[in-house]
N, C-alpha and C positions, 0 to 999 in steps of 0.2 A: 950696858949690854954690848957684847962684842959684835963685830960685823957678821960673823958666822951665825951666831944665835939670832941676830936680827933677820938675816936672810932666811934661816929655817923657819922663823916665826911667820914671815911674809908668805912663804910657800904653803905653810899649813893653813893660813887664812885664804889663800888663793884656790886651793883644791876644791872646797865646797862651791866657790863661785863658778869655776869652770864646769863643775858637774851640773850646776843649774843651767848654764848656757848650753851645754851639750844636750841636755834633756829638752830644752826649749827648741833648739835647732831641729832635733829629731821630730818633735811634735809639729813644727812648722812644715817640715818636709813631708811628713805623713799627711798633714792637712792638705797641702798642695797636690800631692799624688791622688788623694781621695777626691778632691774637687775636679782635678783633671780627668779622672776616670769617669766622672758623672757626665762630662761633655764629650766623651768619646776618645780621649787620649789614651795611648797604651800606658800600662803601669810602669814599664821599664823603658829605658832609652832606645832610640832607633838610629840606624845608620844606613845611608844610601850612597851610592856612586851615581852621579848625575852627568849626563851628556846634554849640553845645551847648544842650540843653533839660533843665531839671531842677527839683528841689524843694529849697528852702532854708529854714532855720529858725535863729533865735537868740533870746536872752532879754535884755531890757533892765530896768534898775531904774527904778521909777516913784516920783517924789516927790509926796506928798500934803500939802497945807497947809490948815488950817482955823483961822483966827485965829492964836492963839499955839501951836496944836498942830500937830505934824508927824508923819507916818508914812511908811512905804515899802511898796511892793508890787512885783509883777513883771508885765511884759508879755511874753507869748509871741508872737513874730512868726513867721509861716509863710507860704509862698507859692511862686511859680514864678520861675524865672530863665531868661532868654534871653541867651546869651553868644556873642560873636564873638571869635576868638582867632587870633593868629599863633603857630605852633609852628616852631622852627628848631633843628636840630642841626648845627652846623658840623663837629663830629667825631662819631664813631660813638656814644659814650655820653653826652656832655655837651652840653646845649643850653639854650634859654631859651624862655619863653612871654610874650606880651604880650596882655592881656585887657581887654575892655570888655563890660559886661553891663547889662541892664535887669532890675529886680526888681519884683514886685507881689504883693500878697496881703492877708491879714487878720491881726488881732491880737486876742488875749484878754487882758484887763487886770484885775488885782486879784482879790479874792475870798478871799485868804489872810490879809490883815492884820487886826489886832484893834482898832486905835485909831480909824481913820477909815474908815467903810464906803464902798467904791467898787468897782464891778464893771462891766465892759463886755465884750461879746462881738461878734466879727465886725466890728471896726473896720478899714476899708480903709487900706492904705498903699501907697506905690510908691517906687521909688528907682533909683539907678544905682551902679555900682562899677567901679573899674579896678584892675588888679593886674599885677605883673611878677614872674616866677618863674624860678628856675634849676631845670633838670631833669637827672635822671640815669636812664638806662635800664639796669635790671638785665639784662633780656633784651630782644629786639626787641619783644615783646608787652607788657611791663610797665615802667612808669616811675613815679618819684616826683618831685614838684616841691615847692619851698618858696619863699615870698616874701611881701612885704608886700601889703596890700590897703587901699584907701581907699574909703569907702562914704558915700553920701548917701541918706537916706531922708526922706520927707515923711509925717508922720502927725499929724493934729490930734485930740487927745483932748478931748471936750467936758467942761467943768467941771460938777460937780454943785452943789447949793445950798450956797453959802458955802465950796466946796472948790475950790482951784486944783490942777491936775494937770500934771505934766511927766514925760515918759518919755525916758530915755536922752539922746541927742544927735543932732541932725540930721546933722552930719558926724562920722564916726567913722573909725578906722583900726586896723589890727591886723596879724596874720600868720597864714597858713594853710599847711597841708601837704596834699597830695592824692596819691592813687594812681590810676593810669590803667591799665586792662587792655584791650588790643586784642582785640575779639571777632571782627572780620573785617577785611578789607583797609581798609574805609572807616568802620568803626564801633568805638567804644570806650565802656567804662563808666568813670565817674569818680566817686570819692568824696573829699570835701574836709572837713577839720575844722581849726578854729583858734580864735582868740579875738579879740574886739574890745575896745579899751582903755578907752573912755569910757563908764562906766555901763552896761556890757553884759558878757555872758559868752560861753559857747561858741557858735561859729558853725559850722553844719553844712550840707552840701549833697551831693546825690546826683543824677546825671544821665547822659544818653547824649549822645554826640557823633558828628558826621559829619565826615569829613576830605575836603577838596577838593584 
């Protein structure tokens, strides 16, 4: 049998198979839509534009150097975040979020290290972040999302006498998970937790959002 005839034969065999898969997929989608409608989900997808205001915090590792001596400390960054977000659920339970946010606040640095003395309080910083998330709604009022985050922050730590100081990284990335609870038609509570990968640790945020 030639290669052309073999290919044609395989295509003819595959057509009924894909027809069955397509019918099964439509049946599963219809079943999910029907079940979602019973618990109060809309039959069609929804889209919102969200404005969120909140509090955020994370910790960075600080490198201290004095001559040939090196030491490490921690910088605790905390402040506020203003986030704009696109929320879209093409189907009842599964959706996605695209986010952009501005961050600003203060940092407390050092104080716990033993080798090189360095301590700073109330050092200002600012930054921006973008994120993309996949979302799943357990019920209409509660959703979980998960996805990567990329963050840029600007913070200049003044050097002490004969001591050079560097905290974390200006550009960072990581992953976070959050839970959203719809408090009213246009208001929600959001709590986020995750990790940053470059010389940083747990990232945490809590805020309120308004849906447009």
